[in-house]
Backbone bond lengths (Angstrom), bond angles and torsions (degrees), N, CA, C in turn:
res aa  C-N    CA-C-N  psi(-1)  N-CA   C-N-CA  omega(-1)  CA-C   N-CA-C  phi
1 M - - - 1.459 - - 1.523 110.36 -
2 K 1.316 116.44 133.84 1.463 120.67 -178.99 1.520 110.93 -73.49
3 Q 1.332 114.87 142.71 1.460 119.11 177.69 1.518 109.52 -78.25
4 P 1.323 117.90 146.35 1.462 120.62 177.64 1.522 110.63 -57.83
5 I 1.324 115.13 142.26 1.465 120.31 -179.38 1.518 111.02 -57.19
6 S 1.328 117.70 -37.03 1.468 120.91 -177.69 1.520 111.62 -60.80
7 I 1.360 116.92 -37.79 1.456 120.69 179.52 1.518 110.50 -68.81
8 L 1.333 116.36 -43.07 1.462 120.10 179.17 1.511 111.27 -61.55
9 I 1.314 117.23 -42.08 1.460 121.41 178.93 1.523 110.28 -63.18
10 A 1.330 116.88 -42.46 1.466 121.07 -179.00 1.518 110.81 -63.21
11 L 1.344 116.97 -43.77 1.459 120.64 -179.85 1.518 111.64 -66.09
12 T 1.334 116.07 -39.66 1.464 119.89 178.14 1.510 110.98 -63.26
13 F 1.323 116.48 -43.36 1.459 121.15 -179.79 1.523 111.09 -64.02
14 L 1.333 117.18 -41.01 1.454 121.31 179.53 1.514 110.81 -62.73
15 S 1.354 116.16 -44.33 1.461 120.67 -179.04 1.514 111.28 -62.18
16 C 1.334 117.07 -47.18 1.465 121.18 179.99 1.522 110.92 -63.97
17 N 1.323 115.29 -39.46 1.450 120.13 -177.45 1.517 111.20 -62.37
18 T 1.348 117.32 -45.78 1.454 120.47 -179.07 1.527 111.46 -71.79
19 T 1.319 117.59 -39.22 1.461 120.40 -179.43 1.518 111.42 -59.40
20 D 1.312 116.78 -40.60 1.461 120.95 179.85 1.521 112.72 -67.70
21 K 1.322 117.54 -20.17 1.461 121.50 -175.05 1.529 113.62 -101.06
22 I 1.329 117.96 -2.67 1.463 120.59 -179.53 1.532 109.19 -76.07
23 V 1.328 116.78 127.69 1.458 121.19 179.47 1.522 109.17 -118.24
24 S 1.336 116.21 157.66 1.466 120.37 177.77 1.521 109.40 -65.51
25 G 1.318 115.93 130.12 1.454 120.20 -178.92 1.515 112.39 -97.87
26 G 1.317 115.52 175.86 1.449 120.56 178.22 1.518 112.94 77.71
27 D 1.312 114.62 -175.61 1.465 121.45 -177.04 1.517 107.62 -149.88
28 W 1.330 116.10 133.19 1.468 118.41 176.22 1.533 110.44 -57.30
29 N 1.337 115.32 -35.09 1.464 121.37 178.70 1.523 112.54 67.56
30 G 1.324 117.00 23.41 1.462 120.37 -179.18 1.517 114.08 -70.41
31 Y 1.340 116.83 -19.41 1.466 120.13 -178.01 1.520 111.06 -58.15
32 D 1.312 117.10 -35.75 1.459 121.17 -178.21 1.528 112.99 -81.42
33 Y 1.331 116.72 -3.33 1.461 118.86 -175.27 1.528 112.95 -131.39
34 S 1.324 118.68 -80.91 1.462 120.41 -171.78 1.528 114.65 -88.42
35 Y 1.328 117.53 -9.47 1.473 121.64 -172.62 1.522 112.79 -54.85
36 F 1.325 117.69 -41.07 1.459 121.36 -177.14 1.530 112.70 -99.05
37 C 1.313 117.34 6.38 1.468 121.13 -179.16 1.536 111.35 -85.13
38 P 1.325 117.31 151.36 1.472 119.77 169.75 1.529 107.80 -76.44
39 S 1.337 115.41 76.28 1.461 119.85 -173.57 1.522 111.49 -119.56
40 Y 1.310 114.89 148.22 1.459 122.21 175.09 1.528 107.68 -105.64
41 C 1.320 115.50 145.86 1.460 121.09 179.83 1.532 109.54 -99.71
42 F 1.335 116.09 136.26 1.465 121.59 -179.18 1.531 109.98 -128.83
43 G 1.329 115.27 138.01 1.457 120.44 179.19 1.513 110.74 -152.35
44 E 1.321 116.72 174.79 1.455 121.12 -177.68 1.526 112.96 -72.73
45 K 1.334 117.76 -17.84 1.460 120.59 -177.86 1.531 112.48 -112.36
46 G 1.314 117.88 19.15 1.458 120.76 -178.80 1.515 113.38 -82.93
47 K 1.350 116.44 176.26 1.470 121.92 178.31 1.522 109.21 -65.33
48 T 1.313 115.72 143.22 1.466 120.62 -168.71 1.523 115.56 -100.75
49 A 1.319 118.41 -8.35 1.467 119.10 -176.10 1.525 111.03 -151.43
50 G 1.339 114.71 167.86 1.453 119.80 176.70 1.515 112.83 88.68
51 R 1.311 114.73 -170.15 1.463 120.99 -179.47 1.532 110.05 -67.83
52 L 1.317 115.54 144.44 1.461 119.57 -179.92 1.517 110.77 -61.35
53 D 1.317 115.99 135.05 1.461 122.68 -178.18 1.529 109.10 -87.89
54 V 1.330 117.17 126.27 1.461 120.61 -177.90 1.526 112.10 -82.29
55 L 1.330 117.67 -13.54 1.463 120.62 -177.04 1.522 113.33 -106.10
56 N 1.326 116.41 -37.87 1.459 120.70 -174.61 1.526 111.58 -108.81
57 I 1.332 115.14 178.14 1.461 120.49 -177.35 1.528 111.00 -80.47
58 N 1.319 115.70 134.66 1.461 122.66 173.97 1.527 108.86 -99.92
59 H 1.337 116.37 153.59 1.451 119.20 -178.96 1.526 110.70 -70.82
60 L 1.338 115.95 148.25 1.466 121.07 -178.58 1.524 113.18 -57.37
61 S 1.317 116.28 -26.59 1.474 119.54 -179.26 1.527 112.11 -65.75
62 L 1.333 116.97 -17.60 1.466 120.77 -179.47 1.525 112.12 -92.17
63 A 1.319 117.59 -4.79 1.467 121.34 -178.06 1.525 110.75 -87.03
64 S 1.324 115.62 156.52 1.457 119.81 172.97 1.521 107.43 -65.77
65 K 1.322 117.08 142.61 1.459 121.75 -172.26 1.530 113.55 -65.37
66 D 1.332 117.25 -8.60 1.463 119.64 177.48 1.528 111.66 -61.75
67 Y 1.330 116.67 -20.25 1.461 119.39 -178.71 1.524 110.55 -60.65
68 L 1.333 117.31 -28.60 1.458 120.84 179.44 1.530 110.65 -63.68
69 N 1.338 116.22 -39.76 1.461 120.36 177.29 1.521 110.64 -65.47
70 A 1.349 115.94 -40.17 1.462 120.69 -179.44 1.524 110.56 -62.35
71 I 1.315 117.58 -43.68 1.459 121.38 179.50 1.521 110.81 -67.66
72 E 1.332 116.36 -39.64 1.463 120.16 179.28 1.533 111.23 -62.91
73 V 1.346 116.39 -43.79 1.465 121.03 178.06 1.528 110.29 -62.89
74 S 1.335 116.62 -40.96 1.454 121.20 179.56 1.521 111.68 -61.86
75 K 1.315 116.48 -46.36 1.459 120.61 -178.42 1.529 111.41 -66.37
76 K 1.330 116.42 -35.48 1.464 119.89 176.95 1.526 110.04 -63.90
77 Y 1.348 115.36 -42.08 1.466 120.81 178.37 1.532 110.65 -64.02
78 I 1.335 116.66 -43.83 1.465 120.94 179.54 1.526 110.56 -60.45
79 C 1.323 116.15 -42.14 1.462 121.21 -179.24 1.527 111.07 -67.39
80 E 1.330 116.76 -43.58 1.462 120.77 -178.41 1.519 111.61 -65.90
81 R 1.333 116.73 -37.71 1.467 119.79 -178.53 1.529 111.65 -85.84
82 G 1.315 116.38 -46.45 1.464 120.33 -172.61 1.513 115.47 -96.51
83 G 1.335 116.90 -18.74 1.458 120.35 -179.20 1.530 112.58 95.53
84 T 1.319 115.67 163.55 1.470 121.69 -176.34 1.528 112.20 -64.73
85 A 1.329 117.15 -41.56 1.470 120.63 -178.82 1.522 110.64 -62.00
86 F 1.326 116.67 -40.09 1.465 120.37 177.59 1.520 110.18 -64.63
87 L 1.342 116.72 -48.19 1.465 121.11 -179.41 1.523 111.63 -57.45
88 N 1.322 117.51 -35.12 1.473 121.27 -178.79 1.524 112.54 -64.95
89 N 1.325 116.96 -18.00 1.464 120.80 178.39 1.529 112.63 -109.81
90 V 1.336 115.60 15.97 1.464 121.51 178.14 1.526 108.80 -107.84
91 Y 1.344 115.94 134.20 1.457 120.91 -175.15 1.534 110.86 -124.98
92 F 1.317 115.43 134.56 1.459 121.84 176.74 1.530 109.86 -67.91
93 V 1.343 117.01 136.38 1.467 121.89 178.68 1.526 110.20 -107.69
94 D 1.318 116.88 -63.68 1.463 120.68 177.40 1.527 109.68 -164.19
95 I 1.341 116.31 175.84 1.456 120.88 -176.91 1.524 110.69 -139.67
96 D 1.327 116.51 135.07 1.461 122.83 172.24 1.522 107.96 -95.37
97 I 1.337 116.29 130.32 1.465 121.06 177.03 1.514 108.47 -120.17
98 T 1.325 116.44 126.63 1.462 121.77 -178.28 1.523 110.55 -82.00
99 Y 1.348 115.29 131.69 1.460 122.22 175.14 1.523 107.46 -122.68
100 L 1.326 116.08 95.00 1.462 120.24 -176.21 1.527 112.29 -61.77
101 D 1.330 117.34 -28.93 1.465 120.46 -179.63 1.529 112.21 -78.61
102 S 1.339 117.32 -0.40 1.472 120.90 179.36 1.519 112.45 -107.45
103 L 1.316 116.89 15.44 1.463 121.09 -176.70 1.526 111.82 -54.94
104 E 1.324 117.73 -36.46 1.460 122.42 -178.52 1.529 111.55 -62.25
105 N 1.314 116.97 -30.62 1.463 120.82 -178.95 1.536 113.14 -69.09
106 F 1.316 116.13 -14.90 1.467 120.66 -176.64 1.532 112.61 -108.85
107 K 1.332 117.78 7.12 1.462 120.18 -170.47 1.523 113.82 -62.68
108 N 1.327 118.98 -28.94 1.461 121.17 -179.09 1.526 112.57 -105.63
109 K 1.317 116.57 15.17 1.460 121.01 -177.46 1.528 110.44 -103.49
110 R 1.316 115.83 152.75 1.451 122.09 175.73 1.530 109.52 -112.20
111 P 1.332 117.32 139.77 1.469 126.04 1.36 1.530 111.68 -73.00
112 L 1.346 116.64 157.09 1.446 120.42 177.13 1.521 109.77 -62.88
113 R 1.317 117.02 134.20 1.465 120.35 -179.59 1.527 110.10 -74.05
114 N 1.323 115.56 140.65 1.453 121.72 -177.50 1.529 108.06 -138.25
115 I 1.323 116.59 107.80 1.456 121.21 -175.16 1.524 111.85 -61.53
116 E 1.350 116.25 -35.16 1.467 119.34 -179.98 1.531 110.88 -64.83
117 K 1.353 116.72 -43.58 1.462 119.93 178.58 1.523 111.14 -70.16
118 C 1.304 116.00 -29.38 1.464 121.03 178.55 1.527 109.89 -64.97
119 G 1.335 115.87 -36.27 1.463 120.08 177.93 1.519 112.93 63.30
120 Q 1.339 116.12 -133.16 1.465 121.22 -176.33 1.524 113.17 -93.89
121 T 1.314 117.13 5.51 1.469 119.92 -174.40 1.524 112.19 -66.61
122 M 1.322 115.59 118.43 1.459 121.24 174.06 1.525 110.74 -109.35
123 Y 1.332 115.93 -36.19 1.468 121.10 -179.82 1.533 109.12 -131.13
124 F 1.321 115.08 138.25 1.461 120.17 173.63 1.518 107.24 -135.39
125 I 1.346 115.85 115.72 1.459 121.24 -173.70 1.527 110.09 -110.83
126 R 1.322 116.27 131.23 1.463 122.09 179.06 1.528 110.37 -100.42
127 F 1.336 114.35 136.35 1.459 120.81 179.88 1.524 110.13 -130.44
128 L 1.333 115.17 157.12 1.464 122.79 172.87 1.518 109.18 -121.84
129 F 1.330 116.43 129.08 1.452 121.94 170.69 1.524 106.59 -95.73
130 K 1.349 116.67 121.20 1.461 120.96 -176.86 1.530 109.12 -129.85
131 P 1.330 116.79 84.69 1.465 120.18 -179.00 1.524 113.50 -71.51
132 E 1.341 117.06 -21.00 1.467 121.05 176.46 1.524 108.85 -154.92
133 R 1.300 116.57 173.78 1.467 122.06 -171.63 1.527 113.09 -57.88
134 N 1.310 118.15 -40.53 1.462 120.79 -173.46 1.528 114.16 -99.27
135 T 1.324 117.03 12.51 1.462 119.94 -176.80 1.521 110.98 -124.24
136 E 1.337 116.10 127.60 1.457 122.02 176.15 1.525 109.70 -134.32
137 Y 1.331 115.06 138.35 1.457 120.51 176.15 1.524 107.97 -133.04
138 R 1.335 116.81 125.02 1.458 122.46 -175.45 1.531 110.92 -96.82
139 F 1.316 116.45 139.87 1.462 119.99 171.15 1.526 109.44 -154.50
140 G 1.324 115.71 157.62 1.452 120.86 -178.79 1.515 111.29 -128.84
141 I 1.332 115.65 155.35 1.465 121.94 178.05 1.519 108.51 -128.57
142 A 1.335 116.03 125.35 1.462 122.00 -179.80 1.520 109.64 -108.63
143 M 1.319 115.62 145.29 1.465 119.36 178.29 1.517 111.89 -148.55
144 T 1.314 114.63 163.58 1.460 121.50 -177.61 1.527 110.35 -84.61
145 E 1.323 114.73 -179.72 1.463 121.23 178.47 1.524 111.29 -60.58
146 K 1.343 115.76 -28.22 1.469 120.30 -179.69 1.531 111.63 -95.64
147 F 1.312 116.06 15.45 1.469 123.33 174.62 1.531 113.44 67.51
148 N 1.317 115.90 29.71 1.462 120.34 172.63 1.527 108.29 -89.53
149 I 1.328 117.66 126.98 1.464 121.78 -178.14 1.522 110.13 -74.31
150 I 1.344 115.78 128.30 1.466 121.16 -178.04 1.530 112.63 -117.99
151 S 1.306 117.79 -3.23 1.474 120.92 179.77 1.521 110.23 -87.25
152 T 1.332 115.18 156.44 1.463 120.50 177.88 1.527 110.10 -81.19
153 A 1.323 116.09 154.42 1.465 121.28 -178.80 1.520 110.31 -67.31
154 Q 1.326 116.72 139.57 1.455 122.35 179.84 1.527 112.76 -122.61
155 F 1.332 116.13 15.06 1.463 120.74 175.51 1.525 108.09 -148.91
156 P 1.334 117.37 159.34 1.461 121.64 -172.61 1.524 114.28 -63.56
157 D 1.335 114.54 159.53 1.459 123.39 176.09 1.529 107.26 -95.62
158 S 1.323 116.60 117.73 1.467 120.37 -175.71 1.525 112.64 -66.83
159 S 1.338 117.95 -20.07 1.464 119.73 -179.73 1.527 111.60 -73.23
160 T 1.328 116.68 -25.45 1.467 120.92 178.94 1.523 112.42 -109.83
161 T 1.339 116.36 -22.67 1.469 120.92 179.02 1.531 108.77 -128.65
162 P 1.328 117.41 75.26 1.472 120.01 -177.96 1.529 111.70 -65.57
163 D 1.322 115.02 151.09 1.474 122.70 176.88 1.530 113.12 62.82
164 F 1.338 117.65 20.44 1.463 120.16 179.84 1.520 111.77 -63.99
165 D 1.329 116.89 -23.73 1.463 121.13 -175.67 1.527 113.08 -82.94
166 R 1.323 116.98 -2.12 1.469 120.50 175.66 1.523 107.74 -86.30
167 I 1.294 115.25 91.17 1.467 121.81 -170.16 1.528 111.22 -91.31
168 V 1.343 115.97 125.97 1.458 119.13 173.04 1.527 107.92 -68.26
169 T 1.301 117.30 151.81 1.460 120.02 -176.56 1.527 110.45 -67.72
170 P 1.331 117.23 150.63 1.462 119.72 177.44 1.532 112.12 -60.78
171 T 1.336 116.17 -31.44 1.466 119.64 177.93 1.520 110.91 -64.45
172 D 1.333 116.56 -43.94 1.469 120.12 179.10 1.525 111.23 -66.53
173 A 1.346 116.01 -38.61 1.471 119.90 178.46 1.525 109.94 -62.63
174 F 1.329 116.36 -40.85 1.463 120.74 179.61 1.529 111.17 -67.14
175 K 1.328 116.50 -39.70 1.463 120.07 178.34 1.526 110.77 -59.12
176 T 1.333 115.77 -43.49 1.465 120.57 179.66 1.520 110.72 -63.74
177 A 1.337 115.68 -46.62 1.466 120.51 -178.87 1.529 110.74 -63.26
178 K 1.333 115.99 -41.81 1.461 120.12 -178.02 1.520 111.59 -69.03
179 K 1.319 116.43 -35.80 1.466 120.42 179.94 1.524 111.44 -66.00
180 E 1.334 116.24 -41.56 1.463 120.44 -175.50 1.528 113.01 -88.64
181 H 1.339 116.85 -32.74 1.472 120.48 -174.56 1.533 110.08 -140.81
182 H 1.306 114.94 62.18 1.464 121.63 -174.99 1.528 112.53 -52.25
183 A 1.316 117.36 -46.60 1.468 121.06 -174.69 1.523 112.88 -66.97
184 L 1.338 117.40 -24.96 1.467 120.68 -176.37 1.534 113.10 -80.60
185 V 1.319 117.44 -17.12 1.469 119.53 -176.81 1.525 112.43 -123.85
186 T 1.336 116.42 15.20 1.464 120.65 179.92 1.528 110.58 -126.27
187 P 1.339 119.33 129.16 1.463 126.25 -4.46 1.529 111.16 -72.79
188 L 1.308 116.35 144.51 1.455 122.86 -174.85 1.528 111.37 -70.24
189 K 1.340 115.81 132.21 1.463 121.06 176.26 1.517 111.49 -100.96
190 S 1.346 117.19 -51.05 1.459 119.43 -176.22 1.524 112.16 -158.92
191 I 1.325 115.02 156.03 1.457 123.79 172.74 1.528 106.15 -127.27
192 E 1.317 116.29 122.43 1.466 119.55 -173.32 1.524 110.96 -137.03
193 L 1.326 116.12 134.20 1.455 121.60 175.62 1.526 108.73 -82.09
194 T 1.342 117.16 122.62 1.454 121.62 -179.06 1.527 109.76 -128.59
195 Y 1.337 115.42 169.38 1.465 120.89 179.22 1.509 109.47 -117.82
196 D 1.333 116.06 126.84 1.463 121.80 176.44 1.527 107.74 -98.55
197 E 1.340 115.61 109.07 1.462 120.30 -175.64 1.532 111.81 -65.67
198 K 1.325 116.85 -39.14 1.465 119.90 -177.89 1.529 111.63 -66.45
199 L 1.332 116.58 -42.96 1.458 120.51 -179.27 1.522 111.98 -88.00
200 D 1.333 116.14 -10.65 1.464 123.24 179.38 1.529 111.77 53.89
201 C 1.333 115.50 54.66 1.455 119.82 178.30 1.527 110.27 -153.10
202 F 1.328 115.24 159.73 1.454 120.94 173.73 1.526 108.71 -81.85
203 I 1.320 115.66 145.73 1.456 121.95 -177.92 1.523 109.80 -134.92
204 W 1.322 115.78 139.04 1.462 120.25 168.10 1.521 107.24 -86.99
205 E 1.325 116.01 118.38 1.462 120.53 176.46 1.527 108.17 -100.71
206 I 1.327 115.49 114.60 1.460 121.65 -175.44 1.523 108.61 -111.63
207 K 1.332 116.59 122.40 1.463 121.11 -173.63 1.525 111.67 -124.92
208 S 1.323 114.92 148.15 1.463 120.71 175.97 1.520 109.53 -94.00
209 E 1.310 116.12 168.21 1.458 121.09 173.25 1.533 109.22 -65.35
210 G 1.325 116.59 144.35 1.457 120.08 177.96 1.526 111.21 -69.87
211 T 1.326 116.30 144.47 1.459 120.54 178.75 1.526 110.36 -126.70
212 F 1.320 115.79 144.64 1.464 122.48 177.24 1.526 107.44 -103.99
213 N 1.325 115.88 107.58 1.468 119.73 -173.29 1.526 114.33 -108.64
214 D 1.314 117.63 -27.90 1.456 121.39 -172.95 1.528 110.87 -98.36
215 K 1.323 117.36 112.93 1.467 120.96 -179.27 1.528 111.99 -65.88
216 N 1.322 116.59 -23.75 1.463 120.19 179.79 1.535 112.12 -80.62
217 K 1.321 115.79 -12.50 1.475 121.15 178.01 1.525 107.93 -131.59
218 P 1.331 116.77 71.75 1.468 121.26 -171.66 1.528 115.24 -63.94
219 H 1.336 117.92 -19.26 1.466 120.19 -177.31 1.526 113.19 -100.22
220 E 1.324 117.52 0.57 1.457 120.76 178.98 1.529 110.32 -100.37
221 Y 1.315 115.82 140.40 1.457 119.84 179.95 1.524 110.00 -133.52
222 E 1.311 115.86 160.89 1.453 122.08 -179.81 1.530 110.14 -120.33
223 T 1.318 115.17 139.15 1.460 121.06 178.53 1.524 109.03 -126.48
224 G 1.321 116.98 123.96 1.450 120.64 176.07 1.521 110.26 -80.33
225 Y 1.331 115.90 150.30 1.463 118.85 179.36 1.526 109.98 -148.83
226 V 1.322 114.63 154.28 1.460 122.35 174.06 1.523 107.06 -138.39
227 L 1.324 116.95 131.65 1.462 122.25 177.73 1.526 108.79 -105.16
228 V 1.330 115.31 124.02 1.463 121.23 -178.55 1.523 109.12 -117.36
229 N 1.329 116.81 128.34 1.459 120.38 175.59 1.522 108.33 -58.93
230 A 1.331 116.25 121.36 1.460 119.85 -172.43 1.521 113.39 -70.90
231 S 1.321 117.95 -17.40 1.463 120.67 179.46 1.517 112.79 -94.76
232 T 1.323 116.68 -41.51 1.468 120.32 -176.52 1.519 113.14 -93.97
233 G 1.346 116.65 -21.07 1.456 120.34 -177.87 1.514 113.68 78.62
234 K 1.343 117.37 9.47 1.459 121.01 -178.56 1.532 111.34 -93.52
235 I 1.321 115.79 143.21 1.462 120.82 178.77 1.527 109.68 -70.87
236 M 1.342 115.06 132.23 1.453 120.76 -177.66 1.528 112.24 -106.99
237 E 1.314 116.02 -30.97 1.464 120.03 -176.47 1.516 108.87 -162.51
238 N 1.334 116.35 153.29 1.455 120.45 174.96 1.520 108.61 -154.62
239 G 1.322 115.99 158.97 1.454 118.97 179.98 1.510 112.73 166.13
240 I 1.325 115.35 -161.70 1.466 122.27 -179.17 1.523 108.78 -128.93
241 R 1.317 116.10 132.33 1.456 121.72 176.25 1.521 108.96 -107.37
242 T 1.324 115.10 144.16 1.465 120.48 179.23 1.517 109.85 -107.42
243 G 1.318 116.57 133.72 1.452 122.50 178.00 1.510 110.52 -127.53
244 R 1.296 116.33 174.64 1.451 120.77 -178.70 1.515 110.41 -140.31
245 V 1.314 116.67 133.08 1.463 122.04 176.77 1.532 108.27 -84.06
246 I 1.314 116.19 124.78 1.464 121.18 178.71 1.524 108.91 -83.28
247 V 1.312 116.13 119.39 1.468 121.58 -177.76 1.522 109.14 -106.18
248 D 1.330 115.53 127.01 1.466 120.94 177.25 1.532 109.32 -63.44
249 P 1.340 117.73 130.45 1.467 121.44 -179.50 1.531 113.10 -55.67
250 A 1.339 116.11 -24.85 1.468 120.28 -178.31 1.534 110.72 -65.07
251 F 1.344 115.79 -20.88 1.461 119.92 -179.52 1.532 110.82 -99.17
């Protein structure tokens, strides 16, 4: 039996609506590691010859071969913590390598390099977790010259949170949130995959557009949100957050 046209139209609209609102989740977290280092970035799509570029990506062929060990150690760590299935959906993006003897090359660049803030960071590798076409989660792994990992975990531990990598679709997460808390996620602003360190699980964070409701507080706005466990599809938390628009005194 054919489905009514009205139902098909509604489902199509819902799918398009959520797809347009999905944003890349996670954080490279490089600010705490390689951001202040005299480091060059290397990737598969970088420039292939000439002097190393301090601003843009250089090709991996121009990097010292130690980067291979850094990536291998990272992938081993990802597999041990997240499991083989998780690793199979994780993709290498690029790597920052610190060259302490190149500090002079960065003297006029922003941000200013600071060896103290750089700390022990020698390698910082960026990865993307992509469990499906419309979902991306960013995370980074930092390590020392001796390949000891110094960054904090940014994805669940499979030994305590099994099957965490089985992610419900953002569309299904939105349907659940909208069914239970329609007013908190309408109109929809964004759907983002995040990691809750305390609960050690991935979460779909679904947020509505901010609204200005109080005439006595014209610069304050409220945003509704619903947190959905990305593996089970169950709602974990919901509510309203208050923010404030910073207005330049000149205006």
